[in-house]
C-alpha positions as CSV (number, residue, x, y, z in Angstrom):
1,M,87.1,103.1,112.4
2,A,90.8,103.7,112.2
3,T,92.0,107.3,113.9
4,V,94.8,108.5,114.8
5,D,94.7,112.1,116.7
6,G,96.5,115.4,115.7
7,P,97.1,118.4,118.3
8,G,94.1,118.6,121.0
9,E,91.4,116.5,122.0
10,M,89.2,115.0,119.0
11,R,85.7,115.2,120.1
12,T,82.9,112.5,119.0
13,S,79.9,113.4,121.1
14,T,77.2,116.1,121.8
15,R,75.5,113.6,124.2
16,D,75.3,113.9,127.7
17,L,76.5,110.9,129.1
18,R,74.6,111.9,132.8
19,K,71.1,111.8,131.2
20,L,71.9,108.9,129.7
21,R,72.0,106.6,132.5
22,E,68.5,106.6,134.3
23,P,67.1,106.0,131.2
24,L,69.2,103.3,130.4
25,R,68.9,101.4,133.3
26,V,64.9,101.7,133.5
27,W,65.2,100.3,129.9
28,L,67.5,97.6,130.9
29,T,65.3,96.7,134.0
30,G,62.4,95.8,131.3
31,K,64.6,93.3,129.7
32,V,65.7,91.5,132.6
33,R,62.4,92.0,134.3
34,A,63.7,92.6,137.5
35,E,65.2,96.2,139.1
36,V,68.8,96.9,137.9
37,E,71.7,98.8,139.4
38,L,73.8,100.6,137.0
39,S,77.5,102.3,137.1
40,D,78.3,105.5,136.0
41,L,78.4,105.3,132.6
42,G,82.1,105.7,130.4
43,T,84.0,105.8,126.7
44,P,86.6,104.0,125.5
45,E,89.7,106.4,126.5
46,A,91.4,105.7,122.4
47,N,90.5,104.1,119.3
48,G,87.1,104.5,116.9
49,L,85.5,107.5,116.2
50,S,82.4,106.1,113.9
51,S,79.4,105.2,116.0
52,E,79.4,106.0,120.0
53,T,80.7,103.8,122.3
54,L,79.2,103.2,126.2
55,L,81.1,101.3,129.2
56,F,79.0,100.1,132.0
57,D,78.5,97.5,134.6
58,A,75.0,96.4,135.1
59,T,73.8,94.7,138.4
60,W,70.7,92.3,138.6
61,A,69.5,89.5,140.7
62,G,73.0,89.2,142.2
63,R,75.2,89.0,139.1
64,T,77.0,91.8,138.0
65,T,77.7,92.0,133.9
66,A,80.4,94.1,132.0
67,C,78.3,95.9,129.3
68,V,79.2,97.7,126.1
69,A,76.1,100.0,124.5
70,R,76.9,101.1,120.8
71,L,75.1,104.0,119.6
72,A,74.4,105.5,116.3
73,P,75.9,109.1,116.5
74,S,73.4,112.2,116.8
75,A,73.3,114.2,113.2
76,E,74.9,117.2,115.0
77,A,78.5,115.3,116.0
78,V,78.8,115.1,112.0
79,P,78.6,111.7,111.7
80,V,81.2,109.9,110.1
81,F,78.7,107.0,107.6
82,P,75.6,108.8,106.0
83,A,73.9,105.6,108.2
84,Y,74.2,103.7,111.3
85,D,72.8,99.8,110.8
86,L,73.5,98.6,114.3
87,G,71.0,95.3,113.7
88,K,73.3,93.9,111.0
89,Q,76.0,94.9,113.4
90,F,74.1,93.2,116.3
91,E,73.5,90.4,113.5
92,I,76.7,90.0,111.8
93,M,78.5,89.4,115.6
94,R,75.7,86.5,116.5
95,A,76.7,84.7,113.0
96,V,80.4,84.8,112.9
97,R,80.3,83.9,116.1
98,D,78.0,80.8,116.4
99,L,78.8,79.7,113.0
100,A,82.9,80.3,112.8
101,G,84.0,80.3,116.1
102,V,84.7,84.1,115.8
103,P,85.4,85.8,119.0
104,A,83.1,88.5,118.7
105,P,81.2,90.1,121.9
106,R,78.6,88.2,123.0
107,P,75.1,90.2,121.7
108,L,73.1,90.8,124.6
109,W,69.9,93.0,123.5
110,F,69.3,94.9,120.0
111,E,66.8,98.4,120.9
112,P,65.9,99.5,117.3
113,D,63.3,102.0,119.1
114,P,65.0,105.3,119.8
115,D,62.7,106.3,122.2
116,P,64.5,104.6,125.4
117,I,67.5,107.1,125.1
118,G,66.8,108.8,122.1
119,T,68.5,106.8,119.6
120,P,68.8,102.9,118.6
121,F,71.3,101.2,120.1
122,F,72.9,97.5,120.9
123,V,74.4,96.4,123.9
124,M,76.8,93.4,124.4
125,E,78.9,91.9,126.9
126,R,82.2,93.6,127.8
127,E,85.8,91.6,127.5
128,S,88.3,92.6,129.0
129,G,92.4,92.9,128.0
130,E,95.0,95.4,125.7
131,V,93.7,96.8,122.1
132,P,96.9,98.5,120.3
133,P,96.4,101.9,121.0
134,D,95.4,104.4,117.8
135,V,96.6,107.6,119.8
136,M,99.5,107.5,119.8
137,P,99.2,104.8,117.2
138,Y,101.0,101.2,118.4
139,T,104.1,102.0,116.3
140,F,105.3,105.2,118.4
141,G,105.7,102.6,121.4
142,S,102.8,100.3,123.2
143,W,102.9,97.2,124.9
144,L,102.7,95.4,121.3
145,M,105.8,97.3,120.2
146,D,107.7,96.3,123.3
147,A,106.7,92.7,123.2
148,C,109.3,90.1,121.3
149,A,109.4,89.0,118.1
150,A,107.6,85.6,119.1
151,D,104.9,87.3,120.5
152,R,104.2,89.9,118.0
153,R,104.0,87.0,115.9
154,R,101.6,85.2,117.4
155,L,99.2,87.9,117.7
156,Q,99.2,88.6,113.9
157,D,98.6,84.7,113.2
158,Q,96.0,84.4,115.3
159,T,94.3,87.4,114.2
160,V,95.2,86.3,110.4
161,E,93.1,83.5,111.4
162,V,90.4,85.2,112.9
163,L,90.0,86.6,109.7
164,A,90.3,83.4,107.6
165,K,87.6,82.4,110.4
166,V,85.1,85.2,109.3
167,H,85.7,84.1,105.5
168,S,84.2,81.0,106.3
169,V,80.8,81.6,107.0
170,P,79.1,81.0,104.3
171,V,77.3,83.8,102.4
172,S,73.8,82.5,102.1
173,A,74.3,82.5,106.0
174,V,74.2,86.2,106.3
175,P,71.8,87.2,103.9
176,F,71.1,90.8,105.8
177,L,74.4,91.6,104.5
178,A,73.5,91.5,100.6
179,N,72.3,95.0,99.4
180,G,72.9,94.7,95.5
181,Y,71.4,94.2,92.2
182,P,71.4,91.1,90.6
183,G,74.0,90.2,88.4
184,E,76.5,92.7,90.5
185,S,79.8,91.5,91.7
186,A,80.4,91.9,94.9
187,L,83.6,93.7,94.2
188,R,81.7,96.3,91.6
189,R,78.9,96.8,94.6
190,H,81.5,97.5,96.9
191,V,83.6,99.8,95.1
192,N,79.8,101.4,93.5
193,E,78.7,101.6,97.3
194,Q,82.4,103.7,98.2
195,R,81.8,106.0,95.2
196,A,78.5,106.7,96.9
197,Y,79.4,107.1,100.4
198,Y,82.3,109.8,99.0
199,T,80.2,111.9,97.0
200,W,78.0,112.0,100.5
201,A,80.5,112.9,102.9
202,H,83.2,115.0,100.3
203,G,80.4,116.2,97.7
204,A,80.2,120.0,98.5
205,M,84.5,119.6,98.2
206,P,86.2,117.0,96.2
207,I,89.5,115.9,96.9
208,P,91.1,115.7,94.2
209,I,93.5,112.6,95.2
210,L,90.9,110.3,96.2
211,E,89.4,110.8,92.5
212,Q,92.7,109.9,91.1
213,A,92.4,106.5,92.9
214,F,89.1,105.6,92.0
215,D,90.1,106.5,88.2
216,W,93.2,104.2,88.6
217,L,91.1,101.2,90.5
218,D,89.1,101.4,87.3
219,A,91.9,101.1,85.3
220,H,93.7,98.1,87.1
221,W,90.5,96.0,87.8
222,P,91.1,92.3,88.4
223,A,90.1,90.1,85.8
224,D,89.0,87.5,88.3
225,P,88.2,88.9,91.8
226,G,87.7,85.5,93.1
227,P,85.2,84.1,95.9
228,D,83.3,86.3,98.1
229,A,82.7,86.3,101.7
230,P,81.3,87.9,104.5
231,S,83.6,90.9,105.3
232,W,84.7,92.1,108.4
233,G,85.0,95.3,107.0
234,D,87.2,97.2,109.5
235,A,89.6,94.4,109.7
236,R,92.6,95.1,111.6
237,I,94.4,94.9,115.0
238,G,93.2,98.1,116.6
239,N,89.3,96.7,116.4
240,V,90.4,93.4,118.7
241,I,90.6,93.3,122.4
242,Y,93.7,90.5,122.9
243,R,95.2,88.5,126.0
244,D,98.4,87.2,126.4
245,F,98.6,88.2,122.3
246,T,95.3,86.2,121.8
247,P,92.1,87.8,120.2
248,V,89.9,87.4,123.1
249,A,87.0,90.0,121.6
250,V,86.6,91.1,117.6
251,L,85.4,94.1,117.6
252,D,83.8,97.4,115.3
253,W,81.7,95.6,112.6
254,E,80.0,98.6,110.7
255,M,81.3,98.4,107.5
256,A,80.7,94.5,107.3
257,G,79.2,93.6,104.2
258,I,79.8,91.1,101.6
259,A,83.3,90.8,99.2
260,P,86.2,89.2,98.0
261,R,88.9,88.3,100.8
262,E,91.0,90.5,99.7
263,V,89.4,93.3,100.6
264,D,89.7,93.0,104.2
265,L,93.5,91.7,104.1
266,G,94.2,94.7,101.9
267,W,92.6,96.7,104.7
268,M,94.6,94.9,108.0
269,I,98.0,95.3,105.4
270,F,97.1,98.8,104.8
271,L,96.3,99.9,108.2
272,H,99.8,98.9,109.8
273,R,101.4,100.5,106.7
274,F,99.4,103.8,107.0
275,F,100.8,103.7,110.8
276,Q,104.3,102.6,110.3
277,D,104.8,105.4,107.2
278,L,103.5,108.1,110.2
279,T,106.3,106.7,112.6
280,E,109.1,107.0,109.7
281,L,107.8,110.1,109.1
282,M,109.3,110.9,112.5
283,E,112.3,109.1,112.0
284,L,111.5,106.4,114.5
285,P,111.9,102.7,113.8
286,G,108.0,101.8,114.3
287,M,107.3,98.4,113.2
288,P,108.9,97.4,109.8
289,D,108.7,93.6,110.0
290,F,105.2,93.4,111.5
291,M,102.0,92.9,109.3
292,T,104.1,92.5,106.0
293,P,101.6,91.8,103.0
294,A,103.7,88.5,102.3
295,D,103.6,87.0,106.2
296,V,99.7,88.2,106.2
297,C,99.1,86.3,102.9
298,A,100.9,83.2,103.5
299,A,99.3,83.3,107.1
300,Y,96.0,83.5,105.3
301,A,96.6,81.0,102.4
302,D,97.7,78.2,105.3
303,F,94.4,79.2,107.8
304,S,92.2,79.1,104.3
305,G,93.2,77.2,101.8
306,H,92.6,80.4,99.9
307,Q,95.9,82.2,98.0
308,P,95.2,85.9,98.2
309,R,95.1,87.5,95.4
310,D,95.8,91.3,93.2
311,M,96.9,92.4,96.2
312,P,97.9,95.6,94.8
313,F,95.0,96.5,93.5
314,Y,93.4,95.9,97.2
315,E,96.0,98.3,99.1
316,M,95.2,101.0,97.0
317,Y,91.5,100.2,97.4
318,A,92.5,99.9,101.2
319,A,94.3,103.7,100.9
320,L,91.6,105.1,99.3
321,R,88.5,104.1,101.5
322,H,91.0,105.0,104.6
323,G,91.4,108.5,102.9
324,I,87.3,108.9,102.6
325,V,86.9,107.7,106.0
326,M,89.7,110.2,107.5
327,A,89.0,113.2,105.4
328,R,85.8,113.1,106.8
329,V,86.7,113.2,110.1
330,W,89.0,115.9,109.7
331,H,85.9,117.5,108.7
332,R,84.3,116.9,111.8
333,R,87.3,118.6,113.5
334,I,86.9,121.5,111.9
335,H,83.2,121.8,112.4
336,F,84.0,121.6,116.0
337,G,86.7,124.5,115.6
338,E,89.5,122.2,116.2
339,Q,91.6,122.8,113.2
340,P,91.6,124.6,110.3
341,M,90.0,124.0,106.3
342,P,93.4,123.5,104.5
343,E,94.3,125.7,101.6
344,D,94.6,122.6,99.5
345,P,91.8,119.8,99.5
346,N,94.1,116.6,99.0
347,D,95.6,117.7,102.7
348,L,92.8,116.5,103.8
349,V,93.8,113.0,103.5
350,M,96.7,112.0,106.5
351,H,98.3,109.5,103.8
352,R,98.3,111.7,100.4
353,A,102.1,110.9,100.1
354,T,101.1,107.1,99.9
355,I,98.7,106.9,97.8
356,E,100.6,109.5,94.9
357,T,103.5,106.4,94.7
358,L,100.6,104.0,94.5
359,L,99.2,105.6,92.1
360,T,102.2,105.5,89.9
361,T,102.6,101.6,90.1
362,T,101.3,99.3,87.6
363,P,100.3,95.5,89.8
364,P,101.7,92.8,88.1
365,T,99.4,90.2,86.5
366,N,98.6,87.1,88.1
């Protein structure tokens, strides 16, 4: 999930990694039916605040495998989401990898029983490479910002191509992503789920600007949302590992579902705008010519044959979704004493100015 850190270090876990190592080793020994040596457990240095992630090397039968374990966060860590369907994440990675050649990490094992280490989890192979950082955002200076224009464009286009591959998987091949009622469109279901998430996350302290964004969506609903597809859900370059500007691992599938293709496209475009807006606020140049709506949509049409439509609607929807998540993240920081509660609840939304601008726009008619 997209993040940007403020002053100090953001706490994301209440678990003691030292106490997890031996139970994880025992569990893995049972899976491979051989004695396993396990390295110390580590965590990623940046990017992501939703699921907990453990990094380790496992050695058995003379072979070492670099692994990643994904765990649902504990309740006392103020989870970002109300539920974590790790089985769904495991299955969608396997589906897009096997059916469309998406470079998702190879899933190894899913453990639904919380007994082995205290929570359900799954394990996948770990890829090496570079990730555009969230902290500090890649637009403030990074290996990507330092790259030449041709390499940045190659990374952009190949990432859009990966998204087109995700959307090429038949909806019928991923029935575990369906979560609605007969006769309800995928877009309506998706937005209704976001309303329910907003109520869960912020019902005790409503955030007016997010409620205005929901009203804006209802007032500008697409006449024809277009074909549905499997949705990555968190489609952004910060969830991709690259080598030589080429995607080698597509990560973070906890927000996967079924939706119009433009939901992912709007998210990918908006998440760069979010970082770019922060950069310009600091009077830095950033990367204004990267991930522009025109370039992303043109590349997507070339790769998929589908011409994106109603993109202003989907950009607002992405801004709203991101606002719900980031306000929840700030509540987590408040819970751990990392920052005070603001007087204006709208200030829980870092990009409130962007949403305020979008609220004044009227999308063109397709």
